C-alpha positions in Angstrom: -17.6 -17.8 5.9 -18.3 -15.9 2.7 -15.9 -15.3 -0.1 -14.9 -11.6 0.7 -14.0 -12.6 4.3 -12.0 -15.5 3.2 -10.2 -13.4 0.6 -9.5 -10.7 3.2 -8.1 -13.2 5.6 -5.8 -14.7 2.9 -4.8 -11.2 1.9 -3.8 -10.4 5.5 -1.8 -13.7 5.8 0.1 -13.0 2.6 0.7 -9.4 3.7 2.0 -10.6 7.0 4.4 -12.9 5.2 5.7 -10.3 2.8 5.9 -7.7 5.6 8.1 -10.0 7.8 10.3 -10.9 4.9 10.7 -7.3 3.8 11.6 -6.2 7.4 14.2 -9.0 7.6 15.7 -7.9 4.3 15.8 -4.2 5.4 17.6 -5.2 8.6 20.4 -6.7 6.5 21.0 -3.1 5.3 22.8 -4.1 2.1 22.1 -2.0 -1.0 20.8 -3.7 -4.1 17.7 -5.1 -5.8 16.5 -7.0 -2.7 16.6 -3.8 -0.6 14.7 -1.9 -3.2 12.1 -4.6 -3.5 11.7 -4.8 0.3 11.0 -1.0 0.3 8.3 -1.5 -2.3 6.8 -4.5 -0.4 6.5 -2.4 2.8 4.6 0.3 0.8 2.3 -2.3 -0.8 1.6 -4.0 2.6 0.8 -0.6 4.2 -1.8 0.0 1.5 -3.2 -3.5 1.3 -3.7 -4.2 5.0 -6.2 -1.4 5.7 -8.2 -2.5 2.7 -8.4 -6.1 4.0 -9.5 -4.8 7.4 -12.2 -2.7 5.8 -13.5 -5.7 3.9 -13.5 -7.8 7.1 -15.6 -5.2 8.9 -18.0 -4.8 6.0 -18.6 -8.4 5.2 -18.1 -10.2 8.6 -21.1 -12.5 9.2 -23.5 -11.0 11.7 
């Protein structure tokens, strides 16, 4: 496994973790800093996951 593939897989795992935690926080539906941070995390995950998938397709060993 090469470095870009490993980095993309780690990025997907971290994005999954932050996405799950953000959704859990948003389900609590309590205003405050944590709610705002969860909204930002959802936006960051939605931008980072497609990039990781593109890297996986581009660098996957053939």
